[in-house]
C-alpha atoms as one frame of an Amber mdcrd trajectory, in Angstrom:
protein
   0.000   0.000   0.000   1.298   3.420  -0.959   1.924   5.843   1.889   0.273
   9.251   1.555   2.665  12.146   2.008   1.714  14.727   4.610   0.884  18.095
   3.089   3.047  21.089   4.018   1.529  24.462   4.839   3.357  27.740   5.396
   1.766  29.748   8.209   2.475  33.465   8.591   1.003  35.432  11.509   2.611
  38.159  13.601   0.083  37.559  16.395   1.426  34.796  18.674  -2.017  33.547
  19.679  -3.279  33.220  16.120  -0.053  31.554  15.009  -0.396  29.027  17.858
  -3.989  28.236  16.862  -2.882  27.641  13.276   0.102  25.474  14.174  -1.914
  23.491  16.728  -4.636  22.846  14.160  -2.071  21.750  11.583  -0.355  19.425
  14.060  -3.690  17.959  15.200  -4.545  17.131  11.577  -1.071  15.738  10.825
  -0.240  18.561   8.443   3.432  19.499   8.358   4.011  23.233   8.752   6.538
  26.031   8.684   5.449  28.910  10.935   6.824  32.425  10.615   5.931  35.797
  12.066   7.491  38.218   9.588   7.126  38.984   5.900  10.774  38.301   5.034
  10.619  34.933   6.796   7.522  34.058   4.759   9.383  34.777   1.522  12.299
  32.571   2.656   9.906  29.757   3.608   8.257  29.927   0.172  11.683  29.632
  -1.473  12.720  26.718   0.759   9.424  24.863   0.248   8.401  25.515  -3.372
   5.985  22.553  -3.322   3.964  23.651  -0.280   0.326  22.602  -0.419  -0.960
  25.680   1.375  -0.276  29.206   2.510  -2.274  30.749   5.338  -1.386  34.173
   6.636  -2.421  37.450   8.136  -3.181  39.596   5.098  -1.703  42.458   7.119
   1.515  40.495   7.835   4.288  42.616   9.348   2.033  45.597   9.986   1.416
  45.607  13.717  -0.294  48.167  15.919  -3.418  48.529  13.789  -1.759  49.793
  10.618  -3.697  48.826   7.521  -1.356  47.725   4.766  -2.137  44.565   2.841
   0.680  44.993   0.335   2.809  42.205   1.849  -0.111  39.762   1.786  -0.830
  40.716  -1.823   2.818  40.280  -2.778   2.880  36.821  -1.196  -0.296  35.880
  -3.068   1.221  37.041  -6.367   4.305  34.922  -5.679   2.312  31.704  -5.091
  -0.560  32.476  -7.462   0.561  30.085 -10.241   0.467  27.129  -7.817  -2.908
  28.215  -6.441  -4.470  28.731  -9.880  -3.174  25.371 -11.121  -4.767  23.555
  -8.162  -1.429  22.554  -6.640  -1.827  24.745  -3.540  -4.423  26.603  -1.494
  -4.179  30.169  -0.223  -6.014  31.874   2.608  -5.459  35.373   3.954  -7.150
  36.251   7.239  -7.592  39.447   9.233  -9.428  40.432  12.361 -10.623  43.616
  10.654 -12.503  44.190   7.398 -10.351  47.102   6.173  -7.194  45.102   5.334
  -9.332  42.510   3.556 -11.046  45.167   1.457  -7.663  46.678   0.610  -6.298
  43.244  -0.386  -9.290  42.649  -2.640  -8.715  45.971  -4.393  -5.006  45.132
  -4.752  -5.692  41.777  -6.411  -6.405  38.914  -4.001  -9.650  37.218  -5.057
 -12.386  37.503  -2.448 -12.671  33.695  -2.154  -9.190  33.665  -0.548  -9.981
  36.362   2.046 -11.653  35.642   5.394 -12.294  37.657   8.535 -11.552  36.145
  11.973 -12.952  34.206  13.573 -12.725  31.873  10.606 -14.890  28.833  11.271
 -13.784  26.707   8.296 -10.214  26.269   9.503 -10.239  22.492   9.976 -11.844
  21.959   6.567  -9.259  24.223   4.929  -6.375  22.221   6.405  -8.031  18.892
   5.520  -8.542  20.023   1.919  -4.766  20.217   1.445  -4.755  16.427   1.164
  -6.857  16.481  -2.015  -4.700  18.806  -4.114  -3.066  17.929  -7.403   0.542
  17.336  -6.387
């Protein structure tokens, strides 16, 4: 019987609590993960793991203290977009506030990949990584 490879997800959240929820969920579902808390670290992780099955991040990554700037989240989406569009990876950008999500939509992230916290479909999103076209 062929062994199924565990999917790898790259998790990027500057908020410690949110990052812990994401990594705990991934671990619970036997999803391998790389967790980062800064934009530059996310870019390095994407380079080191070009075949990642998923990318989940704060759309406002790196912009703490209530600043609204989704440009880093948009740039990350543009970098992984070919894998997402080809069905080889999933992408989800989350924020606790609607403004960064609206800004990200205007800057080019499709609305289907944007969710406001609390995001109730988290377990299903992680489980769906197993069904991607490798």
